[in-house]
N, C-alpha and C positions, 0 to 999 in steps of 0.2 A: 684373869687367872694368872697367878704367879707361877713362873717356871724356873727350873734350875738345870738347863742344858749346859754342857761344857762347850768351850770354844771349839774343841775338836769335833764334837757332834754337830755344831752349827756350821762347820765347814762343808757339810753335806747339804746340798741345796734342798733335798727332800725333807731333811730334818729341820732345816731352817724355815721352810714354808710351814711345816706342821707346828713349829714353836710359835710362829706368828698367829696361826689360827687359834691355838690354845690360849694365847694371851688375850684374844678378843672375846673369849667367853666370860660372862659375868655371873654365871651360876643362877640365873633368874628362874629357870625351870619352865619358861613359857613353852618350850619344845615338848614337854611331857604330854601336854593336853592334846597334841596333834600327832603323836607318834603311834602308829598302828600297834606295834608290839607292846608298848606300855599300856595302851588302852585295853588290849586283850589280856595281858598277863599281870599287869600291876606291879611289876618288879622294876625298881629304880635302875638296875643294871641293864634292863631292856628298854631304857629310854636314851635319847641322845646324850643327855647330861651324864647319865651313868656310864655310858660307853666312852664318853670323853675322858672321864676320870680314869677308866681302865686303860685307855690308849695312852694317856699322859704318863701314867705310872710305868707302862711298858717301854715307851720310847725314851722317856727321860732317864730311866734307869739302865738303858741299854740292855734290857732283858729279853731273853727268848720268850715268845708267846706261851702262855699257860693254857691249860684246858679251860679254865674259867673265862679267860679273855676270849678265847676262840669261840666258846659257846655263845656268848652274848654278841660278839661282832658278827658271827655267822647268822644270828637271828635278825640282824638289821637288813631291811629290804632295800636300802638305798633309795627309798621313795623321795627323800629330800623335802618332805613336808616340814621338817624342822627348820630348814633354811628359809621357807616362806614365812614361818612364824617368828623366827629369831629377830629381836629388835637390835641386836648388836652386829648383825651381818657375819656371823660365824660361818666359814665355808666348810661345813661338815663333810661335804662331798669329797674334797681333796684330802681331808684328814682321814676319813675312813678308808679311802683308796690306799693311802700310805700304810695304814694299819694292816690292811689285807695283804699288801705286798710283803710287809714285815712278817706276818704270820706264815705266808707261803715259804719264806726263806728260813724261818727259825723253828717252826713247829712240825713235828712228825705226827701226822694224822694216823688213825688206825688203818691197817692195810685195805680193808674193804672200801672205806670212805675215800682213801687216797686213789684207789683204782677207779672209783666212780667219777671222781672229779677229773682225772686224767682222760677218761673216756668221753665225758661231756665236752671237755676242752678240745679234744681231737675231732669229735664228730660234728658238733653243732655249727662251727664256722665253715666246715667243708661241705659244700652243697651236695656233692656226689655221695659222700659218706652218710650225710644226713638223710638223703632220700632212701638209701638202702636200709638205714636204721628204721625209718618209718615203715618200710615194707615188712621188715621183721616184726616190728611192734604191732602192726595190724594183725598178724597171725596170732599174737598173744593177747590182743585186746579183749577178746571174750573171756579170758581167764583173770582179768583184773580183779574182779570181786573175790575169786578164790584165793588169789595171791595175797590180797590184802589181809586175809585171816591168818596167814603164816607168820611165824616170828620174824621180826626184823625185816619185814618185806614192804614197809610203807612206801619207801622210795621207788621200788620197782613197780608197785601197783600204781603209783602216781604217774610214772612215765608211760605205762601201758594205757592208762585212762586218757592221757593227753594225745595219744596217737589218733589221727583222723581215721574215719571209717573208710575213706577212699582218698586217693591222691589225684590232684589235677594233672592234666596232660602238660608236657613241656610247653612253655610259652615264649613267643618272640620277645616279650617284655622281660625275659630273664637272660637274654643274650646280648652281647654288644651290638650296637647299631644306632642308626639315626632315624628319627621319626619326624618328617618335615611338618611345618605349620600348614594349616589349611588357609590358603590365601596369603596375603602379604605377611612376611615374618615380622613380628613385633617384639620378639625376645628369643633367647636361646639359653637353655638350662641343661645341666647334667642331672640325671635322676639316679639315686642310689638303688642298685639291684640288691645288694646285701647277700644274706645267706638263708636263714630259716624262712623268712617270708616268701622268698622266691620259689620255694618248694611247697610251702603250706597254702599260700594264697596269692598266686601270681596275678589273679584278677584285680588286685588292688593297684598294682603298677600299670596294668592294662588300662584301667579306668583313668588313672592319672594322666597317662599319655594321650588318650582320646580327648579328655577334657582340655588339656593344655594345647593340643593341636588345634582344636576348635576355637580356642581363644587366641590363636595366632602365634603360639610359642613352639619353637623347634625343640625337640627333646633328644638328647644324646645319652646313650648308655656306654660309657667308655670301656675300652678293652683294658683288662688288668685290675679293674675295681672289684672288690669283694666284701667280705665281712668287715664291719667297722671296727671290730676289736672289743666291743662292749662286754660280750659274754665272758671272755677270758680276763678282761680288765677287772671285772667285779669279782673274779675268783682269785685275784692277787697275782695272776700270771702276767706280770708287767711287760716282760720282753716280748712275749707272744702278742700282746695287745699293741705294742709299739710297732711290731713288724707289720701287722695288719694296717695300722695307721699310715705307715710310710708307703706301703703299696698303693693305697687309695690316693694319697697325696700326689704320688708320681702320676697316677692315671688322670687325676683332675687337673694337675698343673699342665700336663701335655695338652689337654683340651682348652685350657685358658688361652692358648695361643690363637685359637679360632674364635675367641670371645665367649664368655659365659656370664650371664647375668646373676646366676645363682646355682648352688648345688642343692637340689631338693631331696627331701627325705620323707617317706611315707610311713616309716616306723619310728615313732618318737623316741624310743629308747636309744636307737642308733643316733638320732639327731642330737641328743644331749651329749653323747660322747664325741661326735664329730665337731660340735661347737667348742669342745674342750681340747681339741688337738693342739691348738696353740700353746696351751699350758702343759700338756703332756710331753711335748717335744721342745720345750723352751730351752733346755740345756743341750740340745743337739745342734751343733753349728751348721750341719748340712741341711737340716730340715726346719729349724726354728722359724725362719722367715716364711717359708712355703706353708708350713702348718698354720701359722697365724693368718695367712692370706686365705687359706681354705676355710678356716673357722669363721672368718669375717663374712663370707658369702654363703655359708650354710643356712638353710631355711627349712622349717617344717613346711609341708605342702600347703597347709592352711594359711600360714603367714604370707606366702607368696600369692596365693589366690586372692586373699583379702585385699591385696594391693592392685588387682587388675579389675577393669570394668566387668561387672557380672554378665554372664550369658542369661537370656530370658529362659524361664522354665518352659519346656515344651510338653510336659506331662502333668496330669492332675496329681498334685501332691496334697499336703494337708495332714498326712499321717502324723501321729504323735511319736516323736523321736526323743527318747531320753538319752541325753548325751553323757557318756562316761568320760571324764577327763583323766587321761593317763597321767600318772605321777610324773613321768619323765617330761611330759608336755607342760603341765600346770606348775610344777615345782622346779623341775630341771631346767626348763627353757622359759618359764614365766609366760607361756602362751595360753591364754584363758578364753578370751572373747572371740577370737577369729573363727574357730570351728562353729560355734553357736550362731554367730552372725551370718556365716555362709549358708548354713542349713535354713535359717529363718528366711533369708533372701530367696532361697530356692522354693519356699512355700511350705516347708515343714513346720509343724507345731513343736517347738523345742522345749523340753523340760529338763530339769536337773534333779538328781536325787539328793536326799539328806546325806550328810557326812561325805559330801563329794570330795573332800580333801584326803580321805582315807584310802589307802591302797587296796586294790582288789586281790592282792596276794600272788600275782604272777611274778613280777620282778626278775625277769631274765630266767635264771635257773632256780630261783627260790622255790617255785612250786614243785620242783623235783627234789631239792635238797632239804626243804623244810615243809613237807607236805601237810602236816597236822595244822600248823599255824596258817599256812596258805589256804587250806580248806575252810577254816573258820572265817578268814577275811573274805573269801569269796561268798560264803553264805550271808555274811553281814551286808556286803555290797549289793548282792542280788535282792535281798529283802528290801533294801532302800530303793533300788531301781524299780522293782515290781510294784511298789507302793504308788508309783507315778502313773501306772496304767499304760505302759508303752506299747505301741504297735511294733516299734523297731528300737533296738539299742545301737547307738552309734559310738564309735571309738576311733582313736587314731594310732593304735599300737597293736601289732599282731599278737603280742604276748597277752595283753588284756583281753583281746577278742577270743583267743583260744581258751583262756581261763574262764571267762564268763559263759561261753557257749557250753561248757561242761555241765552247768547247773541250771539252765533255763531253756524253755522251748521257744522263747521270743528270739527272732533272728537278730544276730549281732553282725553289724555291717560297718565297714570303714567309712568314715565321713566322705572321702573322695569318691567312693563308689556311689553313694547316695547323690552327690552333686552331679556326677556323670549321668546317672539314670534320669535325674530330674531335667537335664538339659539335652536329652536325646540319646544317651547311651543305653545299653542293654540292662535288663533287670539284674541286680546283683545276685549271685548264686545263693547266698543264704535266704534271700526272699523267694527265689524260685523253689528252693527246697521246702520252705515253710508253706508255700501256697500250692505246691505240687504242679506248678505250671512253668513253661518256658515262654517268656514274653517275646513276641515278634518285634523286631526293630525295623 
């Protein structure tokens, strides 16, 4: 793609990077076939190629974002399926992130929408505030159906519907600490506690810690670590995202003095962002080197486990598990086979749904900000999943799990919880709830 940025514009490293990305696009349109919003809506401007044209015109012309640009960029899920498909290696992720930051700086959203985005950016990364918001949402959850019928209330209804019926008790896996290996120590890792998952489903990290400890791996939850910054990053709030990144880098860098084999992540959306810290902070002289070092050892939990000798299954498995591959894992991190391999080794019968490359509609805050499109994508995803006849749906991202659980009675369980259960851990709570039992361990 030919570009016409001025030398003054190219002096800005963000603009220079976007110009190089734009130049790599050859207009082939392969991305349109795998873009969820284009598949649903059939609008060229809701495809990666269409958005690239809009972003190019906006950035190249030095223009403030328009309502038209904002509408179509906001509809992008950042699922990154286009990057998997693209034969030219266009880094759409970095381009759309830059566009969102530009929109945040130059576009005045309607007051109600602006207030909602500020609220989400303030509450979601803050675990205490998020827990209180969930308590309030639980009170209003029975009214979600009524609220949905009111004018301009789709977003509020979507948020109420996402609230869990009950909140788990505070967990040791959500507080700083060290969990020693069982027997001789074979490795030492840091495990991301994060924000939303620690409140919604602390059992995921509990399972990861149990499993890793049994495998001889010491797990540390460092003091000072928190939200990865992905939620605000994808809302264009760049400085807030970088502040979260720096805090985590400081926490993990301090632990590296004691030796770390890896920084493990059980929420794949966070993993994609943490692996990008080196790029995000490349222009920060105080953090560029540290950020690159952190990104270099960041791993999804499935990546790390796949490199360890497997534990033998101690339970009767064989259940049919349909694996939902989160976009942030298959497209953002290019991790595809490890989770399925691990589940098969543990004795599960692993299936994959049709259209596995398409997003389920969760995408961070997308299911709250674009509830109509999100609901259509969830219905499409669940139709394909249910066609495989699963006993269990497995996934590696809390956002996907919450999204899918809204529309199915089939238990939705994190991959690491199933691996822990198969090798001696307790039955995952979604399975307990589905079966109405509490398994003894």
